[in-house]
VOLO-177517 format. One record per residue (C-alpha): z, y, x. Coordinates in steps of 0.001 Angstrom, whole numbers, padded with zeros to 6 digits, always signed. Each point is the difference from the previous one (the first is absolute). Layout:
! residues N
ZYX/...
END
This chain:
! residues 573
+086911+066541+140855/+001375+001632-003072/-002156+002672-001656/+001136+003025-001961/-001799+001235-003097/+000624+003677-000674/+001354+000742-003456/-002338+001566-002539/-003037+000026+002295/-000015-003787+000428/-002063+000404+003167/-002017-002946+001215/+001205-001316+003341/-001539-002581+002276/+001600-003410+000240/-000665-003148+001928/+000984-002221-002917/-002092-001392-002792/+001623+000576-003420/+002695-002603-000535/+000023-002435-002889/+002097+000842-003038/+001460-003440-000518/+003561-001040+000717/+001269-000901+003414/-001402-002923+001922/+002016-003204-000011/+000349-001590+003412/-001032-003673+000021/+001881-001556+002886/-001606-003396-000537/-003622+001085+000456/-001080+000879+003532/-002893+002473+000193/-002054-000170+003168/-003409+001552+000499/-002067-001785+002618/-001674+002024+002749/-003733+000252+000346/-001812-001893+002749/-001904+002944+001476/+002497+001303+002555/-001351+000960+003393/+000722-002639+002672/+001823+002490+002245/+002088+001575-002787/+003791+000175+000146/+002272-001270-002800/+003337+001636-000788/+002531-000620-002778/+002185+002335-002038/+002308-000266-002987/+001246+002342-002725/+001736-000236-003365/-002223-000634-003024/+000931-000220-003674/+001627-003425+000004/+000733-000417+003689/-001555+000349+003464/-003765+000363+000519/-001470-001140+003308/-003218+001433+001425/-001840-001871+002776/-002408+002648+001275/-002945-000681+002277/-001153+003062+001951/-003108+000854+001946/+001241+003123+001721/+001486+002135-002784/-002122-001608-002702/+001343-002689-002302/-002570-002779-000013/+002055-002647-001749/+003209-000226-002013/+002228-002683-001477/+002591+001071-002572/+002909-002175-001131/+002464+000908-002742/+001889-003084-001058/+002010+001742-002696/-002656+002280-001490/-001038-000784-003568/-003318-001891+000295/-001736+001800-002863/+001077+003494+001096/+001167+000172+003598/-002095-003011+001037/-003132+001510-001466/+000814+003280+001751/+000239-001796+003360/-003524-001346-000434/-001378+003392-001005/+001726+001835+002829/-000989-002529+002646/-003666+000413-000890/+000252+003788-000167/+001819+000342+003350/-002508-002248+001796/-002884+001901-001565/+001441+003380+001095/+001099-001321+003369/+003450+001496-000547/+002293+001579-002569/-001769+003334-000295/-001766+000269-003345/+001735-003048-001487/+001820+000733-003265/+002924-001817-001536/-000905-002504-002701/+000683+001277-003505/+003071-001674-001463/+001144-001401+003361/+000937+003083+002000/+003161-001602+001358/-001941-002980+001373/-002711+002327+001317/+002488+002125+001913/+001509-003177+001454/-003456-001010+001269/-000628+003422+001535/+003386-000007+001744/-000474-003574+001257/-003375+000920+001510/+001476+003145+001574/+002851-002076+001396/-002446-002435+001583/-001946+002863+001567/+003113+001829+001222/-000570+002934-002352/+002701+002059-001690/+000126+000084-003809/-000829+003413-001461/+003149+002089-000305/+001028+000735-003536/+000610+003527-001160/+003574+001243-000118/+001376-000817-003457/+001626+003430-000190/-001633+002832-001846/-001871+002818+001725/+001610+003424-000135/+000023+001521-003483/+000969+003516-001051/+001362+000411-003509/+001550+002567-002292/+003196-001331-001488/+001335-003549+000070/+001456-002426-002513/+000604-003731+000084/+000486-002783-002505/+000529-003721-000290/-001528-002136-002736/+000534-003586-001198/-002610-001888-002036/+000967-003411-001419/-002377-002662-001271/+000001-003699-000742/-002808-002359+000887/-001122-003127-001809/-001297-002465+002548/-001753-000797+002169/-000426-003027-002254/+002416-002885-000305/+001462-002604+002325/-001055-003667-000012/+002530-000661-002753/-001521+002691-002258/+002911+002419+000410/-001095+003603+000350/+000188+002046+003177/+001338+003521-000560/+001111+003006+002017/+001614+003391-000369/-001183+002962+002022/+001639+003262+001023/-002288+002600+001568/+001909+002849+001646/-001649+003208+001229/+001585+002795+002030/-002257+003069-000039/+000022+003540+001434/-001881+002723-001907/-000899+003635+000601/+000400+002778-002579/-003409-000821-001473/+001008-003619-000532/-002216-001297+002826/+001258-003083+001814/+001014+000907+003546/+001121-003493+000954/+001238-003146-001709/+001341-003467+000610/-000439-002822-002512/+001639-003418+000083/+000349-002813-002477/+002399-002802-000812/-001652-003043-001553/+002272-002861-001100/-001425-003219-001435/+001224-003200-001576/+000677-002667+002679/-002993-002096-001115/-002287+002627+001521/-001526-001753+003018/-000163+002950+002428/+002226-000617+003012/+001362+003521+000472/+000302+001121-003626/+003511+001111-001027/+001123-001973-003017/+002567-000061-002762/+001015-003245-001698/+001721+001989-002737/+003596+001010-000622/+002833-002497+000655/-000199-002807-002523/-003792+000209-000245/-002471-002283+001789/-003662-000079+000984/-002611-002235+001602/-000399+000511+003743/-002740-000675+002535/+002186-000128+003100/-002708-001000+002506/-002756+002217-001496/-002497-002820-000573/-000747+000984-003639/+002159-002853-001283/+003473+000259-001518/+002591-001635+002242/+003198+000644-001919/+001717+001951-002741/+002309+002692+001363/+003285+000520-001852/+001229+003548+000549/+003650+000483+000969/+002003+003093+000850/-000518-000620+003714/-003729-000744-000175/-000559+003029-002240/+001609+002357+002512/-001887-001635+002874/-003364+000242-001760/+000369+003693-000809/+001309+000850+003453/-003022-001765+001515/-002629+002046-001826/-002444+001891+002214/-002463+002722-000972/-003699-000290+000691/+000264+002313+002998/+002920-002014+001339/-002028-003194-000372/-002455+001450+002536/-002693-002324+001332/+001049-002783-002379/-001427+001988-002928/-003710-000261+000723/-002902+001233-002091/-003698-000357+000756/-000193+003191+002058/+003425-000087+001647/+003617+000082-001080/+001333+001598-003157/+001416+002722+002237/-003406+000670+001587/-001631+000418-003402/+002792+002146-001407/-000185+002266+003037/-003696+000582-000710/+000754+001011-003578/+002741+002336+001198/-002407+001703+002397/-002511+000394-002801/+002501+001562-002400/+001390+002598+002411/-001236+003410-001037/-000545-001008-003622/+002101+000906-002995/+001249-002884-002128/-002555+001027-002621/-002741-000252+002621/+001284-003416+001077/-000273-001167-003605/-003496+001494-000262/-001009-001741+003231/+001313-003276-001373/-001872+000430-003292/-003262+000798+001785/+000037-002417+002928/+002018-003034-001057/-000802-002920-002228/+000935+000277-003659/+000580-003760+000057/+002471-000434+002848/+000792+003414+001502/-001605-000735+003387/-002295+002446+001825/-003699-000500-000759/-001331-001075+003385/-003154-001473-001528/+001048-003614+000462/+000987-000852-003582/-002573-001882-002097/+001588+001027-003312/-002472+001947-002142/+002486+002793-000709/+000756+000437+003710/-003654-000164+001045/-000995+002694-002510/+002905+002257+000916/-000753-000339+003716/-003744+000590-000436/+000759+003212-001925/+001692+001498+003082/-001863+002376+002296/-000870-000982+003567/+002748+002302+001290/+002548-001634-002301/-001062-003473+001140/+000242+001094+003632/+003497+001359-000619/+001032-003337-001505/-001514-001817+002988/+002314+002066+002215/+002992-001774-001560/-001646-003386-000370/+003141-001515+001491/+001953+001007-003117/-000849-002727-002491/+003178-000644-001974/+000638+001290-003485/+001842+003237-000656/+001023-001109-003487/+000111-003609-001138/+002539-002743-000619/+000944+000118+003674/+001321+003530-000390/-000781+003516-001203/-000247+002102+003166/-001427+002982-001884/+002965+000094-002381/+002493+000052+002892/-001791+002998+001561/-000085+001744-003380/+003727-000561-000504/+000728+001377+003464/-001822+003182-001016/+001732+000204-003391/+003428-000303+001636/-000663+002182+003072/+002597+002441+001319/-000397+003007+002351/+000694-000334+003722/+000975+002936+002212/-001403-000388+003516/-002566+001406+002403/-001287-003290+001397/+000079-003751-000627/-000409-002393+002935/+000524-003395-001669/+000275-001583-003426/+001518-003381-000877/+000525-002323-002942/+002693-002688+000064/+000694-002712-002585/+002916-002444-000324/+000886-002639-002582/+003380-001301-001143/+001176-002487-002588/+003185+000498-002010/+002294-002579-001584/+001488+001549-003106/+001554+002050-001382/+001711-003077-001412/-001287-002216-002770/-000975+000420-003632/+002102-001320-002898/-001827-003344+000302/+001158-000352+003633/-003509+000507+001382/-000163+002189+003083/-001402+003522+000142/-002253+000629+003022/-002321+002637+001392/-002296+000727+002919/-000513+003422+001519/-002852+001563+001956/+000981+003126+001928/-002588+002400+001431/+000483+003022+002255/-002800+002394+000913/+000757+002513+002721/-001711+002617+002150/+001244+000812+003507/-000236+002698+002644/-001064-000587+003588/+003533-001040+000985/+000220-002656-002701/+002306+002059-002205/-000436-000358-003734/-001626+003066-001516/+000240-001396-003513/+000328-003409-001632/-000332-001387-003472/+001509-003260-001231/-000501-002143-003062/+001089-003473-001106/-001406-002529-002437/+002826-002094-001442/-001020-002898-002268/+002600-002155-001796/+000148-003062-002185/-000277+000930-003717/+003644-000897-000657/+001044+003108+001938/+001442+002285-002668/-001211+003363+001345/-002403+001618-002436/-002499+001466+002468/+000014-002699+002684/-003449-001471+000768/+000100-003739-000424/-001890-003180+000775/+000394-003136-002107/-001743-002008+002713/-003536-001227+000513/-002013-001388-002967/+001560-003268-001095/+003515+001048+000990/+002699+001336-002329/+003260+001922+000146/+002866+001228-002195/-000475+003518-001336/+002346+002720-001269/-002526+002028-001975/+002380+002475-001649/+002142+000477+003140/+003330-000944-001632/+000990-002440+002768/-000905-002976-002193/-003051-002254+000303/-002296+000420-003015/-002826-002349+000883/-001708-002033+002684/-003257+001586+001143/-002888-002378+000730/-002343+001597+002510/-003725-000101-000773/-002895+001438+001963/-000164+003009-002327/+003738+000731+000119/+000009-000459+003783/-002696+002645+000493/+001697+002340-002478/+003423-000321+001644/-001270+000747+003503/-002192+002895-001135/+002982+001635-001733/+002258+000077+003061/+001369+003419+000945/+001667+001033+003255/+003437+001577+000185/-001536+003470+000358/-002324-000635-002926/+002992-001046-002101/+001394+003518+000508/+003045+000973-002053/+000358-003515-001391/+001199-001230+003408/+003459+001540+000233/+002607-000418+002712/+003517+001412+000197/-001044+003304+001552/-003407+000434-001635/-003275-001871-000246/-001327-002343+002658/-002657+002565+000889/+002573+002763+000464/+002104-002120+002345/-003057-001099+001954/-001129+003619+000313/+003355+000819+001638/-000469-002734+002577/-003580+001090+000704/+001042+003607+000549/+002865-001086+002252/-002286-002188+002138/-002612+002724+000551/+000070+001203+003610/+001441-003265+001278/-001734-002835+001827/+000095-003487-001464/+002266-001097+002836/+002448+002806-000828/+000041-001016-003670/+000659-003645+000888/+002846+001089+002290/+001421+002246-002768/-000112-002915-002450/+001919-002261+002399/+002753+002586+000406/+000213+001683-003397/-000798-002693-002562/+002016-002956-001244/-000424-003327+001751/+000745-001631-003368/-002618+001575-002234/-002107+002474+001989/+001267+003063-001887/+001039+003275+001672/+003746+000184+000698/+001020+002794-002359/+003641-001075-000199/-000359-001577-003424/+000351-003601+001171/+003456-001612+000205/-001218-002920+002108/+001941-000231+003262/-003171-000233+002087/-001440+003140-001596/+003262+001953+000243/+000387-000763+003712/-003630+000791+000754/+000197+003362-001785/+003230+000931+001771/-001641-000660+003374/-002671+002649-000603/+000225+003435+001586/+000504+003077-002164/-003628+000926+000629/-001201-003413-001175/+002160+000275-003129/-001402+003456-000762/-003495-001384+000421/+000823-002681-002587/+001455+002627-002339/-003354+001807+000083/-001588-002962-001810/+002942-000962-002168/-002374-000437-002942/-001833-002784+001830/+002109-003046-000785/-002441-002899-000283/-000547-002587+002681/-002712+000293+002608/+000136-003722+000750/+001186-002576-002526/-001585-002531-002387/-001197+002899-002174/-002251+000962+002862/-000347+000468+003725/-000992+003665+000035/+001046+000455+003618/-002206-002943+000982/-003003+001588-001736/+000669+003252+001862/+000156-001880+003301/-003244-001824-000788/-001721+003294-000871/+000695+001285+003519/-000978-003293+001660/-003346+000025-001838/-000595+003760+000275/-003526+001025+001000/-001173+003134+001770/-001375+002886-001985/-000578+003657+000858/+000501+002421-002867/+000586+003725+000463/+001226+001996-002974/-001070+003644-000289/+000708+002755-002495/
END
C-alpha cells in the first residue's frame, strides 16, 4: 500500500515494509532455479495447497501446508529470482512465515521487496485470500488559493553502466519531464513526472529504448541481451525513424522497468505523494536533508558508505520514521539517470496562471519523432533531428481541457545551420560534420568524447526555452503554441482530434488557413462550413503543424488524456 508523507511535517507513518536497499535493480537470472525446501515438521493431518504470483524475475510458487488456519510448513520456488537477492529472500521469508504461522508480522526483506510481495501474494493465493487493495492513486481533496501550472524538461547524459565485452562504452541520454500544479504560495498541489531514457544498443536491458546514432553512424549491439555483443548496427534513414518512433518512457514501460521495491512508476508515485504540499524550495531542502550526497537516493539506513551512515545517524527519530514511511522510494532524484529535481524546478520557473474553480484530472503525454532533413550539408551529408513532445493538461469532471501547456525538445545533427538549435554529435566515439558559424558550410568534423557528450546534452534547450530565437512566419514558436492551447481549452481530447481531422491538412498537419495551393488542401478547405472557416480564422496566427516529423503534438495531447489521473483540487478566493 502506498503511503503519503505530509509536506513540511514529515510525519512518521506505519509501514509493513522493511527499508529497501539502495542498490540498482535486481537482474533476473533465468538459468538459476531457486527452491527452498520445506521443513519436515508438518502435522500428519495437515492440508497442502499451492498458489502462484509474480515475483521479480518471474512466477513464484508457494506450497503451503496448513493445520487449520495456521501455516505449519512452506515450500517456495522462484526459478527466475536472482539467487543472491531474491533467492536469499525466499529462504528468509519461508523461515519467518513458518515461525509466525502466517503472514501477519512478517516484513518484506530489505532490498528484495518485489520478491517479498510475490511470496506474500503466492501464499495468499494458495490460501484463497485476497491481496490487500491498494489506495486510489488519485489525490485526496485539496483546497487552494490560486492556481498555476508549468512543464519542465531536464536533460542529462550518462556514462555507463560500464562497457560491453568488446570494451566499447555504454551510454544513455535522459529527459525528465515534470508537469506540476501550484497554488499562489508556490506549494505543489499535484504533479506528474515521467522520463525518457535512451541508451546505446550495447546496453543489455531487454526493454531499454536505444539509439544507434544518426544515419551513417554505427554502434555495437547486444541483440539478445546476454551481455555479449552480437553485431554492429549500421544506422540508415529507415532504422533511425523506427528507433525513435519506438521509444517508450519509463511510465510506459510499466512492469518491465523494475526496481528493488517495485516499478519505476511505483517509486515515482511515492515521491510525488511526498512532494505534494511542499514548495519547490522545500522539496530541495528535503532532498538536501534526507538524501545521500553521494548518489541522490533517500537515506533509508541501508547504505554502508561512511558519509551516508553519518548523515542518517544525525537525523532525529521522527525524521527516520518519516523516511521509513517512503521506504519504497529508493531511486535517485538527481544522478546520471536523470535530474528529477531540476525538471520540477523548471516547471515552477515557467509556470503560468490557470483560471478555474476545480480540477478533476491531470495528465502528461510524451511522443517522439525522427526527422530526415532539412536536406544535406555542402559535403552531401544528411541533416537529421529527433523530437520529444510533451503536453501537460488539467481537466474538468467532463474531461474538458481547463488548460494545457506544451513544449518540445528538438535535437539536430551539428551540421544543421540554425544558430540556436540544440545538437548531438552522437555518442562518445562517434563523429559528425559541423557547421559551427551557421553559414551553411561545414567547418569541421566533431569527434564526440565523454566530456563533450555530457556538455552537449546538458546544454539542450526546449522550444519554449529558446524563446524569441525560435521564429516562425507569424511569430515565435511559443506564441503559435499559445494560440493552439487557448483554442483547445474547453474542448475534450476527442473533439480536438475530430477538429484536426476536418480542419488541418492531410499533407502536413497544419491548419487550413487558405495559404496552401496544394489541390488536396484547397478542396478540403472549400468543403468546410462558414462556421468552421471562421473558427480557423480565429487562430490564423497558428500556422505550424500539429503532426509532422517536427513533432507529434496531437499525439502527446492524446496520450496526456489516456494517462490522466484523478485529482481533486478546489480553487477559492
